[in-house]
PDBQT receptor file of N, H, CA, C and O in Angstrom, charges set to zero:
ATOM      1  N   MET A   1       6.712  -7.596 -17.610  1.00  0.00    +0.000 N 
ATOM      2  CA  MET A   1       5.775  -8.612 -18.209  1.00  0.00    +0.000 C 
ATOM      3  C   MET A   1       4.982  -7.561 -19.208  1.00  0.00    +0.000 C 
ATOM      4  O   MET A   1       4.309  -7.975 -20.152  1.00  0.00    +0.000 OA
ATOM      5  N   ALA A   2       5.110  -6.347 -18.943  1.00  0.00    +0.000 N 
ATOM      6  H   ALA A   2       5.656  -6.010 -18.176  1.00  0.00    +0.000 HD
ATOM      7  CA  ALA A   2       4.076  -5.351 -19.780  1.00  0.00    +0.000 C 
ATOM      8  C   ALA A   2       5.063  -5.079 -21.252  1.00  0.00    +0.000 C 
ATOM      9  O   ALA A   2       4.511  -4.689 -22.281  1.00  0.00    +0.000 OA
ATOM     10  N   ASP A   3       6.341  -5.297 -21.205  1.00  0.00    +0.000 N 
ATOM     11  H   ASP A   3       6.789  -5.614 -20.369  1.00  0.00    +0.000 HD
ATOM     12  CA  ASP A   3       7.089  -5.055 -22.363  1.00  0.00    +0.000 C 
ATOM     13  C   ASP A   3       6.939  -6.549 -23.203  1.00  0.00    +0.000 C 
ATOM     14  O   ASP A   3       7.045  -6.579 -24.429  1.00  0.00    +0.000 OA
ATOM     15  N   GLU A   4       6.729  -7.551 -22.539  1.00  0.00    +0.000 N 
ATOM     16  H   GLU A   4       6.644  -7.526 -21.543  1.00  0.00    +0.000 HD
ATOM     17  CA  GLU A   4       6.685  -8.897 -23.262  1.00  0.00    +0.000 C 
ATOM     18  C   GLU A   4       5.084  -8.983 -23.627  1.00  0.00    +0.000 C 
ATOM     19  O   GLU A   4       4.706 -10.076 -24.047  1.00  0.00    +0.000 OA
ATOM     20  N   LEU A   5       4.356  -8.201 -23.537  1.00  0.00    +0.000 N 
ATOM     21  H   LEU A   5       4.664  -7.313 -23.195  1.00  0.00    +0.000 HD
ATOM     22  CA  LEU A   5       2.908  -8.045 -23.974  1.00  0.00    +0.000 C 
ATOM     23  C   LEU A   5       2.628  -6.688 -25.058  1.00  0.00    +0.000 C 
ATOM     24  O   LEU A   5       1.633  -6.443 -25.741  1.00  0.00    +0.000 OA
ATOM     25  N   ASP A   6       3.963  -5.909 -24.908  1.00  0.00    +0.000 N 
ATOM     26  H   ASP A   6       4.770  -6.109 -24.353  1.00  0.00    +0.000 HD
ATOM     27  CA  ASP A   6       3.992  -4.718 -25.714  1.00  0.00    +0.000 C 
ATOM     28  C   ASP A   6       2.909  -3.762 -25.387  1.00  0.00    +0.000 C 
ATOM     29  O   ASP A   6       2.313  -3.086 -26.225  1.00  0.00    +0.000 OA
ATOM     30  N   ALA A   7       2.699  -3.754 -24.120  1.00  0.00    +0.000 N 
ATOM     31  H   ALA A   7       3.183  -4.304 -23.440  1.00  0.00    +0.000 HD
ATOM     32  CA  ALA A   7       1.707  -2.738 -23.540  1.00  0.00    +0.000 C 
ATOM     33  C   ALA A   7       2.504  -1.400 -23.556  1.00  0.00    +0.000 C 
ATOM     34  O   ALA A   7       3.732  -1.330 -23.533  1.00  0.00    +0.000 OA
ATOM     35  N   ARG A   8       1.598  -0.293 -23.599  1.00  0.00    +0.000 N 
ATOM     36  H   ARG A   8       0.600  -0.350 -23.618  1.00  0.00    +0.000 HD
ATOM     37  CA  ARG A   8       2.151   0.680 -23.856  1.00  0.00    +0.000 C 
ATOM     38  C   ARG A   8       1.592   1.869 -22.507  1.00  0.00    +0.000 C 
ATOM     39  O   ARG A   8       2.100   2.948 -22.203  1.00  0.00    +0.000 OA
ATOM     40  N   SER A   9       0.497   1.236 -21.962  1.00  0.00    +0.000 N 
ATOM     41  H   SER A   9       0.085   0.359 -22.209  1.00  0.00    +0.000 HD
ATOM     42  CA  SER A   9       0.300   2.062 -20.567  1.00  0.00    +0.000 C 
ATOM     43  C   SER A   9      -0.343   0.897 -19.693  1.00  0.00    +0.000 C 
ATOM     44  O   SER A   9      -0.822  -0.154 -20.118  1.00  0.00    +0.000 OA
ATOM     45  N   ILE A  10      -0.251   1.292 -18.476  1.00  0.00    +0.000 N 
ATOM     46  H   ILE A  10       0.138   2.146 -18.130  1.00  0.00    +0.000 HD
ATOM     47  CA  ILE A  10      -0.323   0.525 -17.314  1.00  0.00    +0.000 C 
ATOM     48  C   ILE A  10      -1.000   1.019 -16.221  1.00  0.00    +0.000 C 
ATOM     49  O   ILE A  10      -0.828   2.216 -15.995  1.00  0.00    +0.000 OA
ATOM     50  N   ALA A  11      -1.912   0.244 -15.297  1.00  0.00    +0.000 N 
ATOM     51  H   ALA A  11      -2.051  -0.729 -15.480  1.00  0.00    +0.000 HD
ATOM     52  CA  ALA A  11      -2.371   1.138 -14.142  1.00  0.00    +0.000 C 
ATOM     53  C   ALA A  11      -2.188   0.015 -12.885  1.00  0.00    +0.000 C 
ATOM     54  O   ALA A  11      -2.367  -1.199 -12.974  1.00  0.00    +0.000 OA
ATOM     55  N   PHE A  12      -1.842   0.663 -11.878  1.00  0.00    +0.000 N 
ATOM     56  H   PHE A  12      -1.697   1.650 -11.806  1.00  0.00    +0.000 HD
ATOM     57  CA  PHE A  12      -1.264  -0.323 -10.809  1.00  0.00    +0.000 C 
ATOM     58  C   PHE A  12      -2.655   0.258  -9.414  1.00  0.00    +0.000 C 
ATOM     59  O   PHE A  12      -2.714   1.426  -9.028  1.00  0.00    +0.000 OA
ATOM     60  N   PRO A  13      -3.411  -0.631  -9.001  1.00  0.00    +0.000 N 
ATOM     61  CA  PRO A  13      -4.179  -0.046  -7.492  1.00  0.00    +0.000 C 
ATOM     62  C   PRO A  13      -3.110  -0.194  -6.414  1.00  0.00    +0.000 C 
ATOM     63  O   PRO A  13      -2.113  -0.879  -6.643  1.00  0.00    +0.000 OA
ATOM     64  N   LEU A  14      -3.306   0.495  -5.117  1.00  0.00    +0.000 N 
ATOM     65  H   LEU A  14      -4.116   1.052  -4.932  1.00  0.00    +0.000 HD
ATOM     66  CA  LEU A  14      -2.323   0.375  -4.345  1.00  0.00    +0.000 C 
ATOM     67  C   LEU A  14      -2.889  -0.507  -3.369  1.00  0.00    +0.000 C 
ATOM     68  O   LEU A  14      -3.535  -0.178  -2.374  1.00  0.00    +0.000 OA
ATOM     69  N   ILE A  15      -2.547  -1.806  -3.798  1.00  0.00    +0.000 N 
ATOM     70  H   ILE A  15      -2.022  -2.073  -4.606  1.00  0.00    +0.000 HD
ATOM     71  CA  ILE A  15      -2.899  -2.767  -3.268  1.00  0.00    +0.000 C 
ATOM     72  C   ILE A  15      -2.642  -3.023  -1.648  1.00  0.00    +0.000 C 
ATOM     73  O   ILE A  15      -1.463  -2.938  -1.303  1.00  0.00    +0.000 OA
ATOM     74  N   SER A  16      -3.585  -3.315  -0.650  1.00  0.00    +0.000 N 
ATOM     75  H   SER A  16      -4.542  -3.384  -0.930  1.00  0.00    +0.000 HD
ATOM     76  CA  SER A  16      -3.070  -3.191   0.805  1.00  0.00    +0.000 C 
ATOM     77  C   SER A  16      -2.663  -2.097   1.427  1.00  0.00    +0.000 C 
ATOM     78  O   SER A  16      -2.195  -2.097   2.565  1.00  0.00    +0.000 OA
ATOM     79  N   ALA A  17      -2.830  -1.022   0.655  1.00  0.00    +0.000 N 
ATOM     80  H   ALA A  17      -3.210  -1.023  -0.270  1.00  0.00    +0.000 HD
ATOM     81  CA  ALA A  17      -2.658   0.189   1.342  1.00  0.00    +0.000 C 
ATOM     82  C   ALA A  17      -3.563   1.038   2.369  1.00  0.00    +0.000 C 
ATOM     83  O   ALA A  17      -4.353   1.932   2.066  1.00  0.00    +0.000 OA
ATOM     84  N   GLY A  18      -3.293   0.600   3.528  1.00  0.00    +0.000 N 
ATOM     85  H   GLY A  18      -2.652  -0.127   3.775  1.00  0.00    +0.000 HD
ATOM     86  CA  GLY A  18      -4.357   1.169   4.528  1.00  0.00    +0.000 C 
ATOM     87  C   GLY A  18      -5.295  -0.028   4.956  1.00  0.00    +0.000 C 
ATOM     88  O   GLY A  18      -5.459  -0.194   6.165  1.00  0.00    +0.000 OA
ATOM     89  N   VAL A  19      -5.772  -0.668   4.284  1.00  0.00    +0.000 N 
ATOM     90  H   VAL A  19      -5.639  -0.533   3.302  1.00  0.00    +0.000 HD
ATOM     91  CA  VAL A  19      -6.810  -1.615   4.601  1.00  0.00    +0.000 C 
ATOM     92  C   VAL A  19      -6.012  -2.621   5.509  1.00  0.00    +0.000 C 
ATOM     93  O   VAL A  19      -6.326  -2.755   6.692  1.00  0.00    +0.000 OA
ATOM     94  N   TYR A  20      -5.165  -3.199   5.047  1.00  0.00    +0.000 N 
ATOM     95  H   TYR A  20      -4.910  -3.090   4.086  1.00  0.00    +0.000 HD
ATOM     96  CA  TYR A  20      -4.274  -4.294   5.511  1.00  0.00    +0.000 C 
ATOM     97  C   TYR A  20      -3.125  -3.593   6.880  1.00  0.00    +0.000 C 
ATOM     98  O   TYR A  20      -2.240  -4.247   7.431  1.00  0.00    +0.000 OA
ATOM     99  N   SER A  21      -3.393  -2.460   7.106  1.00  0.00    +0.000 N 
ATOM    100  H   SER A  21      -4.112  -1.929   6.658  1.00  0.00    +0.000 HD
ATOM    101  CA  SER A  21      -2.382  -1.765   8.090  1.00  0.00    +0.000 C 
ATOM    102  C   SER A  21      -0.981  -1.435   7.277  1.00  0.00    +0.000 C 
ATOM    103  O   SER A  21      -0.033  -0.982   7.918  1.00  0.00    +0.000 OA
ATOM    104  N   TRP A  22      -0.875  -1.651   5.975  1.00  0.00    +0.000 N 
ATOM    105  H   TRP A  22      -1.645  -2.020   5.455  1.00  0.00    +0.000 HD
ATOM    106  CA  TRP A  22       0.139  -1.166   5.448  1.00  0.00    +0.000 C 
ATOM    107  C   TRP A  22       0.268   0.547   5.679  1.00  0.00    +0.000 C 
ATOM    108  O   TRP A  22      -0.508   1.282   5.069  1.00  0.00    +0.000 OA
ATOM    109  N   PRO A  23       1.062   0.978   6.387  1.00  0.00    +0.000 N 
ATOM    110  CA  PRO A  23       0.999   2.401   6.117  1.00  0.00    +0.000 C 
ATOM    111  C   PRO A  23       1.113   3.103   4.665  1.00  0.00    +0.000 C 
ATOM    112  O   PRO A  23       1.946   2.857   3.792  1.00  0.00    +0.000 OA
ATOM    113  N   LEU A  24       0.128   3.977   4.639  1.00  0.00    +0.000 N 
ATOM    114  H   LEU A  24      -0.548   4.176   5.348  1.00  0.00    +0.000 HD
ATOM    115  CA  LEU A  24      -0.020   4.714   3.356  1.00  0.00    +0.000 C 
ATOM    116  C   LEU A  24       1.266   5.412   2.734  1.00  0.00    +0.000 C 
ATOM    117  O   LEU A  24       1.678   5.147   1.605  1.00  0.00    +0.000 OA
ATOM    118  N   ASP A  25       1.774   6.206   3.472  1.00  0.00    +0.000 N 
ATOM    119  H   ASP A  25       1.439   6.422   4.389  1.00  0.00    +0.000 HD
ATOM    120  CA  ASP A  25       2.805   6.813   2.983  1.00  0.00    +0.000 C 
ATOM    121  C   ASP A  25       4.132   5.733   2.345  1.00  0.00    +0.000 C 
ATOM    122  O   ASP A  25       4.835   5.936   1.355  1.00  0.00    +0.000 OA
ATOM    123  N   ASP A  26       4.153   4.800   3.104  1.00  0.00    +0.000 N 
ATOM    124  H   ASP A  26       3.582   4.635   3.908  1.00  0.00    +0.000 HD
ATOM    125  CA  ASP A  26       5.307   3.651   2.785  1.00  0.00    +0.000 C 
ATOM    126  C   ASP A  26       4.507   2.903   1.645  1.00  0.00    +0.000 C 
ATOM    127  O   ASP A  26       5.260   2.473   0.772  1.00  0.00    +0.000 OA
ATOM    128  N   ALA A  27       3.224   2.653   1.447  1.00  0.00    +0.000 N 
ATOM    129  H   ALA A  27       2.612   3.003   2.156  1.00  0.00    +0.000 HD
ATOM    130  CA  ALA A  27       2.817   2.137   0.165  1.00  0.00    +0.000 C 
ATOM    131  C   ALA A  27       3.161   2.813  -0.969  1.00  0.00    +0.000 C 
ATOM    132  O   ALA A  27       3.741   2.358  -1.954  1.00  0.00    +0.000 OA
ATOM    133  N   VAL A  28       2.661   4.250  -0.721  1.00  0.00    +0.000 N 
ATOM    134  H   VAL A  28       2.190   4.620   0.080  1.00  0.00    +0.000 HD
ATOM    135  CA  VAL A  28       2.767   5.268  -2.028  1.00  0.00    +0.000 C 
ATOM    136  C   VAL A  28       4.070   5.303  -2.347  1.00  0.00    +0.000 C 
ATOM    137  O   VAL A  28       4.325   5.313  -3.551  1.00  0.00    +0.000 OA
ATOM    138  N   ALA A  29       5.118   5.326  -1.454  1.00  0.00    +0.000 N 
ATOM    139  H   ALA A  29       4.911   5.318  -0.476  1.00  0.00    +0.000 HD
ATOM    140  CA  ALA A  29       6.553   5.647  -1.460  1.00  0.00    +0.000 C 
ATOM    141  C   ALA A  29       6.926   4.329  -2.397  1.00  0.00    +0.000 C 
ATOM    142  O   ALA A  29       7.425   4.525  -3.505  1.00  0.00    +0.000 OA
ATOM    143  N   ALA A  30       6.697   3.116  -1.973  1.00  0.00    +0.000 N 
ATOM    144  H   ALA A  30       6.291   2.956  -1.072  1.00  0.00    +0.000 HD
ATOM    145  CA  ALA A  30       7.260   1.869  -2.384  1.00  0.00    +0.000 C 
ATOM    146  C   ALA A  30       6.714   1.847  -3.974  1.00  0.00    +0.000 C 
ATOM    147  O   ALA A  30       7.412   1.459  -4.911  1.00  0.00    +0.000 OA
ATOM    148  N   ALA A  31       5.348   2.332  -4.101  1.00  0.00    +0.000 N 
ATOM    149  H   ALA A  31       4.780   2.647  -3.340  1.00  0.00    +0.000 HD
ATOM    150  CA  ALA A  31       4.933   2.340  -5.414  1.00  0.00    +0.000 C 
ATOM    151  C   ALA A  31       5.418   3.136  -6.511  1.00  0.00    +0.000 C 
ATOM    152  O   ALA A  31       5.491   2.692  -7.657  1.00  0.00    +0.000 OA
ATOM    153  N   VAL A  32       5.871   4.718  -6.067  1.00  0.00    +0.000 N 
ATOM    154  H   VAL A  32       5.812   5.079  -5.136  1.00  0.00    +0.000 HD
ATOM    155  CA  VAL A  32       6.444   5.491  -6.777  1.00  0.00    +0.000 C 
ATOM    156  C   VAL A  32       7.833   5.069  -7.226  1.00  0.00    +0.000 C 
ATOM    157  O   VAL A  32       8.122   4.912  -8.413  1.00  0.00    +0.000 OA
ATOM    158  N   ASP A  33       8.645   4.900  -6.253  1.00  0.00    +0.000 N 
ATOM    159  H   ASP A  33       8.410   5.028  -5.290  1.00  0.00    +0.000 HD
ATOM    160  CA  ASP A  33       9.929   4.549  -6.188  1.00  0.00    +0.000 C 
ATOM    161  C   ASP A  33      10.090   3.132  -7.244  1.00  0.00    +0.000 C 
ATOM    162  O   ASP A  33      10.958   3.112  -8.117  1.00  0.00    +0.000 OA
ATOM    163  N   THR A  34       9.203   2.060  -7.042  1.00  0.00    +0.000 N 
ATOM    164  H   THR A  34       8.498   2.075  -6.333  1.00  0.00    +0.000 HD
ATOM    165  CA  THR A  34       9.161   1.153  -7.767  1.00  0.00    +0.000 C 
ATOM    166  C   THR A  34       9.121   1.158  -9.517  1.00  0.00    +0.000 C 
ATOM    167  O   THR A  34       9.847   0.569 -10.318  1.00  0.00    +0.000 OA
ATOM    168  N   ILE A  35       8.075   1.988  -9.709  1.00  0.00    +0.000 N 
ATOM    169  H   ILE A  35       7.486   2.467  -9.058  1.00  0.00    +0.000 HD
ATOM    170  CA  ILE A  35       7.785   2.611 -11.071  1.00  0.00    +0.000 C 
ATOM    171  C   ILE A  35       8.853   3.406 -11.522  1.00  0.00    +0.000 C 
ATOM    172  O   ILE A  35       9.306   3.235 -12.654  1.00  0.00    +0.000 OA
ATOM    173  N   ARG A  36       9.321   4.287 -10.730  1.00  0.00    +0.000 N 
ATOM    174  H   ARG A  36       8.953   4.426  -9.810  1.00  0.00    +0.000 HD
ATOM    175  CA  ARG A  36      10.368   5.193 -11.083  1.00  0.00    +0.000 C 
ATOM    176  C   ARG A  36      11.663   4.511 -11.686  1.00  0.00    +0.000 C 
ATOM    177  O   ARG A  36      12.432   4.979 -12.525  1.00  0.00    +0.000 OA
ATOM    178  N   GLY A  37      11.710   3.275 -11.040  1.00  0.00    +0.000 N 
ATOM    179  H   GLY A  37      11.085   2.895 -10.359  1.00  0.00    +0.000 HD
ATOM    180  CA  GLY A  37      13.086   2.517 -11.141  1.00  0.00    +0.000 C 
ATOM    181  C   GLY A  37      13.299   1.566 -12.088  1.00  0.00    +0.000 C 
ATOM    182  O   GLY A  37      14.392   1.178 -12.501  1.00  0.00    +0.000 OA
ATOM    183  N   ALA A  38      11.830   1.075 -12.537  1.00  0.00    +0.000 N 
ATOM    184  H   ALA A  38      10.942   1.390 -12.202  1.00  0.00    +0.000 HD
ATOM    185  CA  ALA A  38      11.665   0.376 -13.737  1.00  0.00    +0.000 C 
ATOM    186  C   ALA A  38      12.168   0.618 -15.043  1.00  0.00    +0.000 C 
ATOM    187  O   ALA A  38      12.061   1.729 -15.560  1.00  0.00    +0.000 OA
ATOM    188  N   ARG A  39      12.721  -0.366 -15.625  1.00  0.00    +0.000 N 
ATOM    189  H   ARG A  39      12.807  -1.269 -15.205  1.00  0.00    +0.000 HD
ATOM    190  CA  ARG A  39      13.402  -0.224 -17.043  1.00  0.00    +0.000 C 
ATOM    191  C   ARG A  39      12.353  -0.917 -18.052  1.00  0.00    +0.000 C 
ATOM    192  O   ARG A  39      12.376  -2.070 -18.481  1.00  0.00    +0.000 OA
ATOM    193  N   THR A  40      11.444   0.093 -18.304  1.00  0.00    +0.000 N 
ATOM    194  H   THR A  40      11.425   1.031 -17.955  1.00  0.00    +0.000 HD
ATOM    195  CA  THR A  40      10.383  -0.605 -19.522  1.00  0.00    +0.000 C 
ATOM    196  C   THR A  40      10.351   0.354 -20.806  1.00  0.00    +0.000 C 
ATOM    197  O   THR A  40      10.971   1.417 -20.834  1.00  0.00    +0.000 OA
ATOM    198  N   ARG A  41       9.471  -0.183 -21.997  1.00  0.00    +0.000 N 
ATOM    199  H   ARG A  41       8.967  -1.046 -21.974  1.00  0.00    +0.000 HD
ATOM    200  CA  ARG A  41       9.104   0.621 -22.714  1.00  0.00    +0.000 C 
ATOM    201  C   ARG A  41       7.801   1.317 -22.552  1.00  0.00    +0.000 C 
ATOM    202  O   ARG A  41       7.446   2.097 -23.435  1.00  0.00    +0.000 OA
ATOM    203  N   VAL A  42       7.156   1.139 -21.650  1.00  0.00    +0.000 N 
ATOM    204  H   VAL A  42       7.445   0.505 -20.932  1.00  0.00    +0.000 HD
ATOM    205  CA  VAL A  42       5.686   1.823 -21.195  1.00  0.00    +0.000 C 
ATOM    206  C   VAL A  42       5.760   3.251 -21.196  1.00  0.00    +0.000 C 
ATOM    207  O   VAL A  42       6.640   3.893 -20.624  1.00  0.00    +0.000 OA
ATOM    208  N   ASP A  43       4.830   3.720 -21.840  1.00  0.00    +0.000 N 
ATOM    209  H   ASP A  43       4.114   3.198 -22.305  1.00  0.00    +0.000 HD
ATOM    210  CA  ASP A  43       4.965   5.313 -21.965  1.00  0.00    +0.000 C 
ATOM    211  C   ASP A  43       4.132   5.815 -20.871  1.00  0.00    +0.000 C 
ATOM    212  O   ASP A  43       4.429   6.964 -20.542  1.00  0.00    +0.000 OA
ATOM    213  N   GLU A  44       2.921   5.137 -20.044  1.00  0.00    +0.000 N 
ATOM    214  H   GLU A  44       2.681   4.204 -20.312  1.00  0.00    +0.000 HD
ATOM    215  CA  GLU A  44       2.304   5.585 -19.301  1.00  0.00    +0.000 C 
ATOM    216  C   GLU A  44       2.121   4.724 -18.337  1.00  0.00    +0.000 C 
ATOM    217  O   GLU A  44       1.806   3.561 -18.592  1.00  0.00    +0.000 OA
ATOM    218  N   VAL A  45       2.323   5.252 -16.857  1.00  0.00    +0.000 N 
ATOM    219  H   VAL A  45       2.579   6.196 -16.650  1.00  0.00    +0.000 HD
ATOM    220  CA  VAL A  45       1.533   4.377 -15.867  1.00  0.00    +0.000 C 
ATOM    221  C   VAL A  45       1.222   4.986 -14.765  1.00  0.00    +0.000 C 
ATOM    222  O   VAL A  45       2.034   5.625 -14.096  1.00  0.00    +0.000 OA
ATOM    223  N   ARG A  46      -0.201   4.810 -14.436  1.00  0.00    +0.000 N 
ATOM    224  H   ARG A  46      -0.861   4.291 -14.980  1.00  0.00    +0.000 HD
ATOM    225  CA  ARG A  46      -1.225   5.210 -13.527  1.00  0.00    +0.000 C 
ATOM    226  C   ARG A  46      -1.177   4.440 -12.186  1.00  0.00    +0.000 C 
ATOM    227  O   ARG A  46      -1.141   3.210 -12.163  1.00  0.00    +0.000 OA
ATOM    228  N   ILE A  47      -1.178   5.118 -11.193  1.00  0.00    +0.000 N 
ATOM    229  H   ILE A  47      -1.208   6.118 -11.211  1.00  0.00    +0.000 HD
ATOM    230  CA  ILE A  47      -1.518   4.658  -9.771  1.00  0.00    +0.000 C 
ATOM    231  C   ILE A  47      -2.853   4.922  -9.358  1.00  0.00    +0.000 C 
ATOM    232  O   ILE A  47      -3.241   6.072  -9.150  1.00  0.00    +0.000 OA
ATOM    233  N   VAL A  48      -3.721   3.720  -9.202  1.00  0.00    +0.000 N 
ATOM    234  H   VAL A  48      -3.406   2.786  -9.372  1.00  0.00    +0.000 HD
ATOM    235  CA  VAL A  48      -5.062   4.079  -9.059  1.00  0.00    +0.000 C 
ATOM    236  C   VAL A  48      -5.298   4.411  -7.511  1.00  0.00    +0.000 C 
ATOM    237  O   VAL A  48      -4.897   3.612  -6.665  1.00  0.00    +0.000 OA
ATOM    238  N   ALA A  49      -5.953   5.600  -7.143  1.00  0.00    +0.000 N 
ATOM    239  H   ALA A  49      -6.278   6.249  -7.830  1.00  0.00    +0.000 HD
ATOM    240  CA  ALA A  49      -6.199   5.814  -5.733  1.00  0.00    +0.000 C 
ATOM    241  C   ALA A  49      -7.781   5.889  -5.765  1.00  0.00    +0.000 C 
ATOM    242  O   ALA A  49      -8.420   6.568  -6.568  1.00  0.00    +0.000 OA
ATOM    243  N   PHE A  50      -8.193   5.271  -4.996  1.00  0.00    +0.000 N 
ATOM    244  H   PHE A  50      -7.673   4.719  -4.344  1.00  0.00    +0.000 HD
ATOM    245  CA  PHE A  50      -9.681   4.900  -4.470  1.00  0.00    +0.000 C 
ATOM    246  C   PHE A  50     -10.326   6.103  -3.799  1.00  0.00    +0.000 C 
ATOM    247  O   PHE A  50     -11.554   6.182  -3.787  1.00  0.00    +0.000 OA
ATOM    248  N   GLN A  51      -9.464   7.177  -3.160  1.00  0.00    +0.000 N 
ATOM    249  H   GLN A  51      -8.466   7.112  -3.170  1.00  0.00    +0.000 HD
ATOM    250  CA  GLN A  51     -10.090   8.049  -2.151  1.00  0.00    +0.000 C 
ATOM    251  C   GLN A  51      -9.069   9.291  -2.381  1.00  0.00    +0.000 C 
ATOM    252  O   GLN A  51      -7.865   9.190  -2.617  1.00  0.00    +0.000 OA
ATOM    253  N   GLN A  52      -9.798  10.442  -2.263  1.00  0.00    +0.000 N 
ATOM    254  H   GLN A  52     -10.776  10.524  -2.071  1.00  0.00    +0.000 HD
ATOM    255  CA  GLN A  52      -9.111  12.053  -2.559  1.00  0.00    +0.000 C 
ATOM    256  C   GLN A  52      -7.629  12.073  -1.679  1.00  0.00    +0.000 C 
ATOM    257  O   GLN A  52      -6.582  12.493  -2.172  1.00  0.00    +0.000 OA
ATOM    258  N   HIS A  53      -7.736  11.595  -0.434  1.00  0.00    +0.000 N 
ATOM    259  H   HIS A  53      -8.586  11.253  -0.034  1.00  0.00    +0.000 HD
ATOM    260  CA  HIS A  53      -6.360  11.854   0.212  1.00  0.00    +0.000 C 
ATOM    261  C   HIS A  53      -5.390  10.847   0.062  1.00  0.00    +0.000 C 
ATOM    262  O   HIS A  53      -4.241  11.070   0.442  1.00  0.00    +0.000 OA
ATOM    263  N   LEU A  54      -5.731   9.658  -0.493  1.00  0.00    +0.000 N 
ATOM    264  H   LEU A  54      -6.665   9.477  -0.801  1.00  0.00    +0.000 HD
ATOM    265  CA  LEU A  54      -4.618   8.925  -1.150  1.00  0.00    +0.000 C 
ATOM    266  C   LEU A  54      -4.365   9.523  -2.607  1.00  0.00    +0.000 C 
ATOM    267  O   LEU A  54      -3.215   9.368  -3.016  1.00  0.00    +0.000 OA
ATOM    268  N   PHE A  55      -4.956   9.961  -3.170  1.00  0.00    +0.000 N 
ATOM    269  H   PHE A  55      -5.891  10.087  -2.838  1.00  0.00    +0.000 HD
ATOM    270  CA  PHE A  55      -4.596  10.536  -4.631  1.00  0.00    +0.000 C 
ATOM    271  C   PHE A  55      -3.639  11.521  -4.107  1.00  0.00    +0.000 C 
ATOM    272  O   PHE A  55      -2.515  11.483  -4.607  1.00  0.00    +0.000 OA
ATOM    273  N   ASP A  56      -3.930  12.618  -2.964  1.00  0.00    +0.000 N 
ATOM    274  H   ASP A  56      -4.843  12.649  -2.559  1.00  0.00    +0.000 HD
ATOM    275  CA  ASP A  56      -3.206  13.596  -2.862  1.00  0.00    +0.000 C 
ATOM    276  C   ASP A  56      -2.005  13.104  -2.224  1.00  0.00    +0.000 C 
ATOM    277  O   ASP A  56      -1.042  13.864  -2.328  1.00  0.00    +0.000 OA
ATOM    278  N   LEU A  57      -1.781  11.837  -1.478  1.00  0.00    +0.000 N 
ATOM    279  H   LEU A  57      -2.564  11.220  -1.393  1.00  0.00    +0.000 HD
ATOM    280  CA  LEU A  57      -0.364  11.345  -1.048  1.00  0.00    +0.000 C 
ATOM    281  C   LEU A  57       0.436  11.117  -2.305  1.00  0.00    +0.000 C 
ATOM    282  O   LEU A  57       1.555  11.615  -2.427  1.00  0.00    +0.000 OA
ATOM    283  N   VAL A  58      -0.153  10.326  -3.304  1.00  0.00    +0.000 N 
ATOM    284  H   VAL A  58      -1.062   9.921  -3.205  1.00  0.00    +0.000 HD
ATOM    285  CA  VAL A  58       0.539   9.877  -4.597  1.00  0.00    +0.000 C 
ATOM    286  C   VAL A  58       0.778  11.373  -5.285  1.00  0.00    +0.000 C 
ATOM    287  O   VAL A  58       1.966  11.691  -5.323  1.00  0.00    +0.000 OA
ATOM    288  N   GLU A  59      -0.027  12.211  -5.758  1.00  0.00    +0.000 N 
ATOM    289  H   GLU A  59      -0.992  11.953  -5.727  1.00  0.00    +0.000 HD
ATOM    290  CA  GLU A  59       0.628  13.122  -6.331  1.00  0.00    +0.000 C 
ATOM    291  C   GLU A  59       1.536  13.907  -5.824  1.00  0.00    +0.000 C 
ATOM    292  O   GLU A  59       2.341  14.477  -6.560  1.00  0.00    +0.000 OA
ATOM    293  N   ALA A  60       1.548  14.060  -4.455  1.00  0.00    +0.000 N 
ATOM    294  H   ALA A  60       0.894  13.597  -3.857  1.00  0.00    +0.000 HD
ATOM    295  CA  ALA A  60       2.606  14.690  -3.770  1.00  0.00    +0.000 C 
ATOM    296  C   ALA A  60       3.992  13.884  -3.814  1.00  0.00    +0.000 C 
ATOM    297  O   ALA A  60       5.096  14.417  -3.920  1.00  0.00    +0.000 OA
ATOM    298  N   ALA A  61       3.747  12.529  -3.717  1.00  0.00    +0.000 N 
ATOM    299  H   ALA A  61       2.850  12.096  -3.631  1.00  0.00    +0.000 HD
ATOM    300  CA  ALA A  61       5.151  11.555  -4.002  1.00  0.00    +0.000 C 
ATOM    301  C   ALA A  61       5.783  11.636  -5.343  1.00  0.00    +0.000 C 
ATOM    302  O   ALA A  61       6.991  11.495  -5.534  1.00  0.00    +0.000 OA
ATOM    303  N   VAL A  62       4.884  11.873  -6.272  1.00  0.00    +0.000 N 
ATOM    304  H   VAL A  62       3.902  11.987  -6.117  1.00  0.00    +0.000 HD
ATOM    305  CA  VAL A  62       5.066  11.659  -7.789  1.00  0.00    +0.000 C 
ATOM    306  C   VAL A  62       5.887  13.169  -8.244  1.00  0.00    +0.000 C 
ATOM    307  O   VAL A  62       6.678  13.373  -9.165  1.00  0.00    +0.000 OA
ATOM    308  N   GLU A  63       5.491  13.842  -7.483  1.00  0.00    +0.000 N 
ATOM    309  H   GLU A  63       4.849  13.676  -6.735  1.00  0.00    +0.000 HD
ATOM    310  CA  GLU A  63       6.184  15.610  -7.707  1.00  0.00    +0.000 C 
ATOM    311  C   GLU A  63       7.599  15.298  -7.003  1.00  0.00    +0.000 C 
ATOM    312  O   GLU A  63       8.642  15.235  -7.653  1.00  0.00    +0.000 OA
ATOM    313  N   ALA A  64       7.520  15.078  -5.369  1.00  0.00    +0.000 N 
ATOM    314  H   ALA A  64       6.672  15.129  -4.841  1.00  0.00    +0.000 HD
ATOM    315  CA  ALA A  64       8.601  14.873  -4.613  1.00  0.00    +0.000 C 
ATOM    316  C   ALA A  64       9.864  14.219  -5.662  1.00  0.00    +0.000 C 
ATOM    317  O   ALA A  64      11.031  14.609  -5.710  1.00  0.00    +0.000 OA
ATOM    318  N   SER A  65       9.279  13.199  -6.402  1.00  0.00    +0.000 N 
ATOM    319  H   SER A  65       8.331  12.882  -6.363  1.00  0.00    +0.000 HD
ATOM    320  CA  SER A  65      10.465  12.032  -7.157  1.00  0.00    +0.000 C 
ATOM    321  C   SER A  65      10.907  12.704  -8.185  1.00  0.00    +0.000 C 
ATOM    322  O   SER A  65      12.050  12.448  -8.563  1.00  0.00    +0.000 OA
ATOM    323  N   ALA A  66      10.105  13.751  -8.911  1.00  0.00    +0.000 N 
ATOM    324  H   ALA A  66       9.177  13.960  -8.604  1.00  0.00    +0.000 HD
ATOM    325  CA  ALA A  66      10.533  14.207 -10.394  1.00  0.00    +0.000 C 
ATOM    326  C   ALA A  66      12.036  15.087 -10.255  1.00  0.00    +0.000 C 
ATOM    327  O   ALA A  66      12.578  15.546 -11.260  1.00  0.00    +0.000 OA
TER     328      ALA A  66
């Protein structure tokens, strides 16, 4: 959809991460893996983390997948 709109950046919140009992590590891994595997012309993707410990998990997952 982002390519259809010619978007160059996009942000995704970690929906259901924790609050609906989806394990945080799994939610973060799913987000990072999905974004890494996407074929798109988007230049910048951000994962929105609303708490520091969640940000730390995202940062570690991104670094590990690089």
